[in-house]
C-alpha positions in Angstrom: 27.1 -1.0 -28.6 27.6 -3.7 -26.0 26.9 -1.2 -23.2 23.6 -0.3 -24.8 22.7 -4.0 -25.1 23.5 -4.6 -21.4 21.4 -1.6 -20.4 18.5 -2.9 -22.5 18.7 -6.3 -20.8 18.8 -4.7 -17.4 15.7 -2.7 -18.1 13.9 -5.8 -19.2 14.9 -7.7 -16.0 14.6 -4.9 -13.4 10.9 -4.2 -12.7 11.8 -0.9 -11.0 13.3 0.5 -14.2 10.0 -0.3 -15.9 7.9 1.1 -13.1 9.9 4.4 -12.9 10.5 4.8 -16.6 14.2 4.5 -16.0 14.5 7.0 -13.2 15.4 4.4 -10.6 16.7 0.8 -10.3 16.1 -1.9 -7.7 19.2 -0.7 -5.9 17.4 2.6 -5.1 13.8 1.6 -4.8 13.0 -1.9 -3.3 9.7 -3.6 -4.0 8.3 -5.9 -1.4 9.5 -9.4 -2.1 5.9 -10.7 -2.6 4.9 -7.9 -5.0 5.6 -9.9 -8.2 2.2 -10.3 -9.9 1.7 -8.3 -13.1 -1.2 -6.4 -11.6 0.9 -5.5 -8.5 3.7 -4.1 -10.7 1.1 -2.1 -12.7 -0.4 -0.7 -9.6 3.2 0.2 -8.3 3.7 2.0 -11.6 0.5 3.9 -11.2 1.4 4.9 -7.7 4.8 6.1 -8.9 3.2 8.1 -11.6 1.3 10.0 -9.0 4.0 10.4 -6.3 7.3 9.9 -8.1 8.0 13.6 -8.1 7.5 13.8 -4.3 9.5 11.0 -2.8 8.7 12.1 0.7 5.0 11.6 0.1 5.8 8.4 -1.9 7.5 7.0 1.3 4.3 7.7 3.2 1.8 6.5 0.7 3.2 3.6 -1.4 1.7 0.2 -1.1 4.2 -1.8 -3.1 7.7 -0.4 -2.2 9.5 -1.5 1.0 12.3 1.1 0.6 12.8 4.3 -1.1 16.4 5.5 -1.4 17.3 3.6 1.8 14.3 4.8 3.8 11.6 2.3 4.9 8.1 3.1 3.6 5.2 3.5 6.0 3.6 0.4 4.5 6.7 -1.5 5.6 5.9 -0.6 9.2 2.1 -1.2 9.1 2.6 -4.5 7.3 4.7 -5.6 10.3 1.4 -5.8 12.3 0.8 -9.4 11.6 -2.5 -11.2 11.7 -3.4 -14.8 12.6 -2.6 -17.0 9.6 -1.1 -14.1 7.7 -0.2 -14.9 4.1 2.8 -13.0 2.8 4.2 -9.8 4.3 2.0 -7.2 2.8 -1.6 -8.2 2.2 -3.0 -9.2 5.6 -1.7 -6.5 7.9 -3.3 -4.4 10.5 -6.9 -5.6 10.8 -7.4 -7.0 7.3 -7.1 -10.6 8.6 -9.9 -10.3 11.2 -12.6 -11.8 9.1 -12.1 -14.2 6.2 -14.6 -12.5 3.8 -14.4 -14.4 0.5 -15.2 -11.4 -1.7 -12.7 -8.9 -0.2 -10.0 -7.0 -1.9 -6.4 -7.0 -0.8 -5.7 -3.8 1.2 -2.5 -3.2 -0.7 -4.4 -3.1 -4.0 -7.0 -0.7 -2.6 -4.3 1.6 -1.1 -2.7 1.8 -4.5 -6.0 2.6 -6.2 -6.7 5.3 -3.6 -3.2 6.7 -4.4 -3.8 6.6 -8.1 -7.1 8.5 -7.6 -5.0 11.1 -5.8 -7.3 11.1 -2.8 -5.9 13.0 0.1 -6.8 14.3 3.6 -9.9 16.4 3.4 -11.4 14.2 0.6 -14.1 11.7 1.1 -14.1 8.1 -0.1 -17.4 6.2 -0.5 -17.5 2.5 -0.6 -21.0 1.5 -1.8 -20.3 -2.2 -1.2 -18.5 -2.2 2.2 -18.1 -5.9 2.7 -15.4 -6.4 5.4 -14.3 -2.8 5.3 -11.0 -3.0 3.3 -11.5 0.4 1.5 -12.4 2.2 4.7 -9.4 0.7 6.6 -7.0 1.8 3.9 -8.6 5.3 3.6 -8.3 5.6 7.4 -4.7 4.5 7.4 -4.0 7.3 4.9 -5.9 9.8 7.0 -8.7 10.1 4.5 -12.4 10.1 5.7 -14.6 7.4 4.2 -18.1 6.1 4.4 -19.4 2.6 3.6 -22.8 1.2 2.7 -23.5 -2.5 3.4 -26.8 -4.4 3.1 -25.6 -7.2 5.4 -25.7 -6.0 9.1 -23.2 -8.6 10.2 -20.6 -7.3 7.8 -21.3 -3.7 8.9 -20.5 -4.8 12.4 -17.3 -6.7 11.3 -16.2 -3.6 9.4 -16.8 -1.3 12.4 -14.8 -3.7 14.7 -11.9 -3.7 12.2 -12.0 0.1 12.0 -12.2 0.6 15.8 -9.3 -1.8 16.2 -7.1 0.5 14.2 -7.0 2.7 17.3 -5.0 0.1 19.2 -1.4 1.1 19.9 0.4 -1.6 17.9 3.9 -2.2 19.2 5.2 -2.8 15.6 4.4 0.8 14.7 4.5 2.5 18.1 7.9 4.0 17.3 7.3 7.4 15.6 8.2 7.3 12.0 9.6 10.7 10.8 8.6 11.5 7.3 9.8 15.1 7.5 13.4 14.1 6.7 14.4 14.6 3.2 15.4 11.7 1.0 
């Protein structure tokens, strides 16, 4: 009886137990420290629903987990590319920080939504309100082609610069990450 109560309390305290429906704990899957908002946990759950049966792909695609069974996620490495005035570890990485567009989405959130939609290489993502290019940056980082439409020519230029800048060899991720090893 006491054991059951302790397990119930653990499941209420450990968000990973909730995200994975009891398959894993925070000792096995580690969320990023700054992924604590309710919407972020819900997006992490949606990602896990899509890729939880393929942990190798989950390591490559997740936006909210730093580690999966002791292996660093790809997002851990790309979020190490820090921008000027970066806030947090995971939401202004790569080229997302280049232009402080007030209406932009967080890249991490867009990545999770792309994952939830099960978009994959060979698919096409359309962003009808391109803004500063967050959706196209995330689709590009996942190897998915995308197109954007933007009425403001200045924002179209900003987005193109941000996308072109992804081709830079960033020291933080220049070490090849091997996703072929089993977990």
